[in-house]
C-alpha positions as CSV (number, residue, x, y, z in Angstrom):
1,M,55.6,-106.6,13.7
2,V,57.2,-103.1,13.5
3,A,60.6,-104.6,14.4
4,L,60.2,-107.3,11.8
5,N,59.3,-104.8,9.1
6,R,62.2,-102.7,10.1
7,L,64.6,-105.7,9.9
8,I,63.3,-106.7,6.4
9,G,63.7,-103.1,5.3
10,E,67.3,-102.9,6.6
11,R,68.1,-106.2,4.8
12,Q,66.7,-105.0,1.5
13,R,68.7,-101.8,1.8
14,L,71.8,-103.7,2.5
15,I,71.3,-106.1,-0.4
16,F,70.7,-103.2,-2.8
17,L,73.8,-101.3,-1.6
18,N,75.9,-104.5,-1.9
19,W,74.8,-105.0,-5.5
20,L,75.4,-101.4,-6.2
21,L,78.9,-101.8,-4.8
22,V,79.6,-104.8,-7.1
23,A,78.3,-102.8,-10.1
24,A,80.5,-99.8,-9.1
25,C,83.5,-102.1,-8.8
26,C,83.0,-103.5,-12.3
27,A,82.4,-100.1,-13.8
28,S,85.7,-99.0,-12.1
29,L,87.5,-101.9,-13.7
30,V,86.4,-100.7,-17.1
31,F,88.3,-97.5,-16.5
32,V,91.2,-99.4,-15.0
33,A,91.5,-101.3,-18.2
34,R,91.6,-98.1,-20.1
35,F,94.3,-96.4,-18.0
36,Y,96.4,-99.4,-16.9
37,S,96.3,-101.7,-19.9
38,E,100.0,-102.3,-19.5
39,Y,99.1,-104.5,-16.5
40,Y,97.4,-107.0,-18.9
41,I,94.0,-105.7,-18.0
42,S,91.4,-105.9,-20.9
43,F,87.9,-104.9,-21.6
44,R,85.9,-105.6,-24.8
45,P,82.5,-104.1,-25.3
46,A,81.5,-107.2,-27.2
47,G,81.9,-109.3,-24.1
48,L,79.9,-107.0,-21.8
49,F,76.6,-109.0,-21.8
50,G,78.4,-112.2,-20.8
51,A,80.2,-110.4,-18.0
52,I,77.0,-108.9,-16.7
53,V,75.3,-112.4,-16.6
54,L,78.3,-113.8,-14.8
55,I,78.5,-111.1,-12.2
56,T,74.7,-111.1,-11.7
57,A,74.8,-114.8,-10.9
58,F,77.7,-114.3,-8.5
59,A,75.8,-111.4,-6.9
60,L,73.3,-113.9,-5.5
61,V,76.1,-115.1,-3.1
62,S,76.0,-111.6,-1.5
63,L,72.6,-112.6,0.0
64,L,74.5,-114.5,2.7
65,F,75.6,-111.2,4.1
66,A,72.1,-110.1,4.8
67,F,71.6,-113.0,7.2
68,A,75.0,-113.3,8.7
69,P,75.8,-112.1,12.2
70,N,78.0,-109.2,12.9
71,N,81.5,-110.6,13.4
72,F,85.1,-110.4,12.2
73,G,84.4,-112.9,9.5
74,Y,81.8,-110.6,8.1
75,I,84.4,-107.9,7.4
76,V,87.0,-110.2,5.9
77,G,84.3,-112.2,4.0
78,F,82.8,-109.1,2.5
79,Y,86.1,-107.6,1.3
80,C,87.1,-111.0,-0.1
81,Y,83.7,-111.3,-1.8
82,V,84.2,-108.0,-3.6
83,M,87.7,-109.0,-4.6
84,I,86.5,-112.2,-6.1
85,A,83.7,-110.4,-7.9
86,G,86.3,-108.1,-9.4
87,Y,88.4,-111.2,-10.4
88,L,85.5,-112.8,-12.2
89,W,85.0,-109.6,-14.2
90,L,88.7,-109.5,-15.1
91,N,88.8,-113.2,-15.9
92,H,86.0,-112.8,-18.4
93,F,88.0,-110.3,-20.4
94,S,91.5,-111.6,-19.6
95,E,93.8,-112.4,-22.5
96,L,96.3,-114.3,-20.3
97,I,96.5,-118.0,-21.2
98,Y,95.0,-120.5,-18.7
99,N,91.8,-122.5,-18.2
100,H,89.5,-119.5,-17.6
101,R,86.4,-121.6,-17.1
102,L,88.0,-123.8,-14.4
103,A,89.3,-120.6,-12.7
104,Q,85.9,-119.1,-12.7
105,F,84.3,-122.1,-11.1
106,S,87.2,-122.4,-8.6
107,A,86.9,-118.7,-7.6
108,A,83.2,-118.8,-7.1
109,A,83.4,-122.2,-5.2
110,S,86.3,-120.8,-3.1
111,A,84.2,-117.8,-2.1
112,I,81.3,-119.9,-1.0
113,A,83.5,-122.4,0.8
114,F,85.3,-119.5,2.7
115,L,82.1,-117.5,3.5
116,L,80.0,-120.2,5.0
117,P,82.3,-120.9,8.1
118,A,83.7,-117.3,8.2
119,L,80.3,-115.8,8.4
120,F,78.2,-118.3,10.4
121,I,80.5,-120.0,12.9
122,S,80.6,-117.5,15.7
123,S,79.5,-119.3,18.9
124,P,81.5,-117.9,21.9
125,V,84.4,-119.7,23.5
126,R,84.3,-119.8,27.3
127,Q,86.5,-117.0,28.6
128,F,88.7,-118.7,31.2
129,Y,90.8,-115.6,31.7
130,A,89.9,-111.9,31.3
131,L,92.0,-108.8,32.1
132,S,90.8,-106.5,34.8
133,S,90.1,-102.9,33.9
134,S,93.4,-101.8,35.4
135,A,95.3,-104.6,33.7
136,L,93.8,-103.6,30.4
137,D,94.9,-100.0,31.0
138,R,98.5,-101.2,31.7
139,L,98.5,-103.3,28.6
140,L,97.4,-100.4,26.5
141,T,100.2,-98.2,27.9
142,L,102.6,-101.0,27.2
143,I,101.5,-101.2,23.6
144,L,102.1,-97.4,23.2
145,L,105.5,-97.7,24.7
146,L,106.4,-100.8,22.6
147,S,105.2,-98.9,19.5
148,L,107.2,-95.8,20.3
149,A,110.3,-98.0,20.9
150,T,109.7,-99.7,17.6
151,V,109.3,-96.4,15.7
152,L,112.6,-95.1,17.2
153,L,114.5,-98.3,16.4
154,G,113.0,-98.5,12.9
155,A,113.9,-94.8,12.3
156,S,117.5,-95.6,13.1
157,Y,117.6,-97.8,10.0
158,N,115.4,-95.7,7.7
159,F,113.4,-92.5,8.0
160,K,112.5,-90.8,4.7
161,F,109.6,-88.6,3.7
162,V,109.0,-89.9,0.1
163,S,105.9,-89.3,-2.1
164,I,103.8,-92.4,-2.9
165,E,104.9,-92.3,-6.5
166,N,108.6,-92.7,-5.5
167,I,108.5,-95.2,-2.7
168,Y,109.6,-98.1,-5.0
169,N,112.8,-96.2,-5.8
170,Y,113.8,-96.6,-2.1
171,R,111.9,-99.5,-0.7
172,S,114.1,-102.2,-2.2
173,E,117.0,-100.6,-0.3
174,L,115.4,-101.1,3.1
175,R,117.1,-103.6,5.4
176,F,115.7,-104.4,8.8
177,P,116.6,-107.2,11.2
178,V,114.1,-110.1,11.0
179,I,112.8,-109.6,14.5
180,L,112.3,-105.9,13.9
181,N,110.3,-106.7,10.7
182,Y,108.0,-108.9,12.8
183,V,107.6,-106.3,15.5
184,I,106.8,-103.6,12.9
185,G,104.2,-105.8,11.3
186,I,102.5,-106.9,14.5
187,T,102.6,-103.4,16.0
188,S,101.2,-101.5,13.1
189,N,98.6,-104.0,11.9
190,A,97.3,-105.5,15.2
191,L,98.5,-103.8,18.4
192,L,98.0,-100.2,17.6
193,P,94.6,-100.6,15.9
194,F,93.5,-102.7,18.9
195,A,94.7,-99.9,21.3
196,F,93.1,-97.2,19.2
197,A,89.7,-99.1,19.4
198,C,90.1,-99.5,23.1
199,F,90.9,-95.8,23.7
200,V,88.0,-94.7,21.6
201,G,85.7,-97.1,23.4
202,R,86.8,-95.7,26.7
203,G,86.6,-92.1,25.6
204,D,90.4,-91.6,25.9
205,I,90.8,-89.3,22.9
206,W,94.3,-88.1,23.6
207,R,95.8,-91.6,23.7
208,A,93.7,-92.5,20.7
209,G,95.4,-89.6,18.9
210,A,98.8,-90.8,20.1
211,A,98.1,-94.3,18.6
212,L,97.2,-92.7,15.2
213,L,100.4,-90.5,15.3
214,L,102.6,-93.6,16.0
215,L,100.9,-95.4,13.1
216,L,101.6,-92.5,10.8
217,L,105.2,-92.5,11.7
218,F,105.6,-96.0,10.3
219,Y,105.3,-94.7,6.8
220,P,108.7,-92.9,6.5
221,I,110.2,-96.0,8.1
222,T,108.6,-98.7,5.9
223,L,107.7,-96.7,2.9
224,S,104.5,-98.8,2.7
225,K,101.3,-97.4,1.3
226,L,99.4,-99.5,3.9
227,A,101.3,-97.7,6.7
228,L,100.3,-94.3,5.3
229,F,96.8,-95.5,4.7
230,T,96.2,-97.1,8.1
231,P,95.5,-94.1,10.4
232,F,93.1,-92.6,7.9
233,W,91.4,-96.0,7.4
234,L,90.9,-96.3,11.2
235,V,89.4,-92.8,11.4
236,A,87.1,-93.6,8.5
237,M,85.9,-96.8,10.1
238,L,85.3,-94.9,13.3
239,A,83.2,-92.3,11.6
240,L,81.2,-94.9,9.7
241,S,80.6,-96.9,12.8
242,R,79.3,-93.8,14.6
243,Y,76.6,-93.0,12.0
244,F,75.8,-96.4,10.5
245,N,75.2,-99.9,11.8
246,F,77.9,-102.5,11.4
247,K,77.0,-104.0,8.1
248,L,76.3,-100.7,6.3
249,A,79.6,-99.4,7.6
250,V,81.4,-102.3,6.0
251,T,79.7,-101.8,2.7
252,L,80.2,-98.0,2.7
253,S,83.8,-98.4,3.5
254,L,84.3,-99.7,0.0
255,L,81.3,-98.1,-1.8
256,V,82.2,-94.5,-0.9
257,P,85.9,-94.6,-2.0
258,I,85.2,-96.5,-5.2
259,S,82.3,-94.1,-6.1
260,V,84.5,-91.1,-5.5
261,G,87.2,-92.5,-7.8
262,L,84.6,-93.3,-10.5
263,L,83.2,-89.7,-10.3
264,L,86.6,-88.2,-10.5
265,I,87.7,-90.3,-13.5
266,I,84.4,-89.5,-15.4
267,L,84.9,-85.8,-14.8
268,F,88.5,-86.2,-16.0
269,Q,87.3,-87.9,-19.1
270,H,85.0,-84.9,-19.9
271,E,87.9,-82.5,-19.2
272,I,86.2,-81.0,-16.2
273,L,88.9,-81.9,-13.7
274,P,92.7,-81.9,-14.4
275,Y,95.0,-85.0,-14.2
276,S,96.5,-83.9,-10.8
277,M,93.0,-84.0,-9.2
278,T,91.9,-87.3,-10.5
279,I,94.5,-89.9,-11.6
280,P,96.5,-90.0,-8.3
281,Y,93.3,-90.8,-6.3
282,F,92.0,-93.2,-8.9
283,G,95.3,-94.9,-9.1
284,L,95.7,-95.3,-5.3
285,V,92.1,-96.3,-4.5
286,N,90.4,-97.8,-7.6
287,F,93.5,-99.4,-9.0
288,R,95.9,-100.2,-6.1
289,M,93.3,-100.8,-3.4
290,I,90.5,-102.4,-5.3
291,A,91.7,-103.8,-8.7
292,V,95.2,-105.1,-7.8
293,P,94.0,-107.8,-5.3
294,S,91.6,-109.1,-8.0
295,L,94.3,-108.8,-10.7
296,A,96.7,-110.9,-8.6
297,M,94.3,-113.8,-8.9
298,D,94.5,-113.4,-12.7
299,Y,98.3,-113.4,-12.6
300,Y,98.6,-116.4,-10.2
301,N,96.1,-118.5,-12.3
302,S,98.1,-117.7,-15.4
303,F,101.5,-118.5,-13.9
304,F,100.6,-121.7,-12.1
305,F,98.6,-123.0,-15.1
306,T,102.0,-123.7,-16.7
307,H,104.3,-124.0,-13.6
308,P,104.4,-126.4,-10.7
309,V,102.4,-125.5,-7.6
310,T,104.2,-124.9,-4.3
311,H,102.5,-127.4,-2.0
312,F,102.8,-124.6,0.7
313,C,106.6,-124.5,0.5
314,Q,106.3,-120.7,0.6
315,I,105.5,-120.9,4.3
316,R,108.7,-120.4,6.1
317,L,108.0,-123.0,8.8
318,L,107.3,-125.7,6.1
319,K,110.1,-124.8,3.7
320,P,112.7,-127.1,5.3
321,F,110.3,-130.1,5.0
322,V,108.8,-129.5,1.5
323,A,110.7,-129.6,-1.8
324,C,110.2,-126.1,-3.3
325,P,110.5,-125.3,-7.0
326,Y,111.0,-121.6,-6.2
327,Q,113.8,-120.1,-4.2
328,E,112.4,-116.5,-4.2
329,Q,109.2,-115.3,-2.4
330,L,106.1,-115.8,-4.5
331,A,105.6,-112.0,-4.8
332,S,109.0,-111.9,-6.5
333,V,108.3,-114.9,-8.7
334,I,105.1,-113.3,-10.1
335,Y,106.9,-110.0,-10.6
336,N,109.7,-111.7,-12.5
337,A,107.1,-113.5,-14.6
338,F,105.1,-110.4,-15.6
339,G,107.7,-107.7,-15.1
340,I,105.3,-105.0,-13.9
341,G,103.7,-103.6,-10.8
342,G,106.4,-104.3,-8.2
343,Q,106.1,-107.2,-5.7
344,F,102.8,-108.9,-6.3
345,N,101.7,-110.2,-2.8
346,A,98.3,-111.7,-2.9
347,S,95.4,-113.0,-0.8
348,L,94.9,-116.4,0.6
349,F,92.8,-117.3,-2.5
350,A,95.9,-116.8,-4.7
351,T,98.6,-118.1,-2.3
352,E,97.2,-120.8,-0.1
353,G,94.8,-121.6,-2.9
354,I,96.0,-121.2,-6.5
355,A,99.7,-121.2,-5.9
356,S,99.8,-124.0,-3.3
357,V,97.3,-126.6,-4.6
358,G,96.1,-125.3,-8.0
359,A,92.7,-124.0,-9.1
360,F,91.0,-127.4,-8.8
361,F,91.7,-127.9,-5.1
362,A,91.7,-124.2,-4.1
363,P,88.1,-124.4,-2.6
364,V,89.4,-126.9,-0.1
365,T,92.0,-124.5,1.3
366,A,89.5,-121.7,1.2
367,L,87.2,-123.7,3.4
368,I,90.1,-124.3,5.9
369,S,90.9,-120.6,5.8
370,G,87.3,-119.8,6.6
371,L,87.4,-122.1,9.6
372,V,90.5,-120.2,10.8
373,I,88.7,-116.9,10.5
374,A,85.8,-118.5,12.4
375,V,88.2,-118.9,15.3
376,G,88.6,-115.2,15.4
377,N,84.8,-114.9,15.5
378,R,84.5,-117.2,18.4
379,L,87.3,-115.6,20.4
380,S,85.8,-112.1,19.9
381,A,82.2,-113.1,20.6
382,G,80.5,-110.8,23.1
383,L,82.6,-107.7,22.1
384,P,80.7,-104.8,20.6
385,P,80.5,-105.1,16.8
386,Q,81.9,-101.6,16.3
387,F,85.0,-102.4,18.5
388,I,85.6,-105.5,16.3
389,L,85.1,-103.4,13.2
390,I,87.7,-100.8,14.2
391,S,90.3,-103.1,15.8
392,G,90.1,-105.6,13.0
393,A,89.9,-103.2,10.1
394,V,93.6,-103.2,9.2
395,I,94.0,-106.9,9.4
396,A,90.9,-107.4,7.3
397,Q,92.1,-105.0,4.6
398,A,95.6,-106.6,4.7
399,L,94.1,-110.0,3.9
400,L,93.4,-108.8,0.4
401,N,97.1,-108.5,-0.2
402,V,98.8,-111.1,2.0
403,P,98.4,-114.8,2.6
404,L,96.5,-116.0,5.7
405,T,99.6,-117.5,7.3
406,T,101.4,-114.1,6.9
407,M,98.4,-112.3,8.4
408,L,98.4,-114.6,11.4
409,L,102.1,-114.5,12.1
410,T,103.9,-111.5,10.5
411,H,100.9,-109.1,10.7
412,G,99.8,-110.2,14.2
413,G,96.5,-111.7,13.4
414,A,96.9,-114.5,16.0
415,I,97.9,-111.9,18.6
416,L,94.8,-109.9,17.8
417,F,92.6,-113.0,18.2
418,L,94.2,-113.6,21.7
419,L,93.7,-109.9,22.7
420,W,90.0,-110.2,21.7
421,Y,89.7,-113.2,23.9
422,I,91.1,-111.7,27.1
423,V,89.5,-108.3,26.8
424,P,86.9,-107.8,29.6
425,R,83.5,-107.7,27.9
426,K,82.3,-104.7,30.0
427,A,85.5,-102.6,29.6
428,F,83.8,-100.1,27.3
429,G,80.5,-99.6,25.6
430,L,81.5,-98.8,22.0
431,G,78.3,-99.2,20.0
432,A,76.9,-101.6,22.5
433,N,73.4,-100.1,22.3
434,K,73.3,-99.3,18.6
435,P,70.8,-101.2,16.5
436,Q,72.4,-103.7,14.1
437,A,71.1,-105.0,10.8
């Protein structure tokens, strides 16, 4: 009875914090509309009541997270849920021309279609092969050596220390061989986070630090905000997983940074803090990290409402077999259409969904994508939840800004799934004995 009451209490706390996060996200978007109106972001006080009703209804979907198991799909699903909640808010006030009602229903249906398999399909796959402890250690050493070689080779093409505000002045000039681009993406998004989680789980602090240093060195090579953000994100996820259970850690990983940005911008509005202490953080976290993935769905809905869909021709493997109305990458097509914000890469809901098949059929591709994420759940079943949280944190965050196919191939998602499958289940005890909600 005590355990049951505790479980109910933990679920109630989680539900409350999830709803608080959605409210904080919407409040943040009000300030985003004020400071970044040139991005076609609007807010009208007269429409506030309707927006609150819409978001409150969608908040009921978050009840799924209170009953879902702890798996990779939970992380991806939660981040995508918050992104779609943000889009529904933006859609309600958007002045871009397209069928807003259809897009609302499509986004909500896509969220549910994606979440059901991504959250609840997690039965384990029989492990026909598992690395020995010594083989795992050799693999981790190989990952470090491969990462070091990749950093050195990448640095021979580009190595510049540039402030975040100026990266777009130089990033268009970067030219790497195709194979090196793939290795950089796989190493920085999948291999090194996996190695870092393994080192932490085995108590190998020095090699964990080496993994973080190598990750940080990718920033002056790629001039990518994600590369700069990654080592700090991994440390934050490690800290959260040490003090909170899996589900609370996922919620707090968004609630804390959004709330800090909200507090800073309110203090700036009241002239308590200067511009230099507020806008850079708010722009990086509340705008770039939180608002832009939602905004991308607004842009994609607007563009493909009046332009032909791609029928997946943006996928490199399919392009030779599918007639394509666009010769450039989708990110460039959207940038050219709206002329702001740089390259607008977007999540699976915008690319495999809106761009590929249109808003009406987008829930179908969302369902298929959820089944793909469920494969990751099944291959990682039996691993400590905190290990999955840390090793999959970068891939989960990247999915807000890249298509699912890009995550699997270019960012190394498929390789991470394979690594989860062959990891010996008793190699380390990261969080194995911690209570989970």
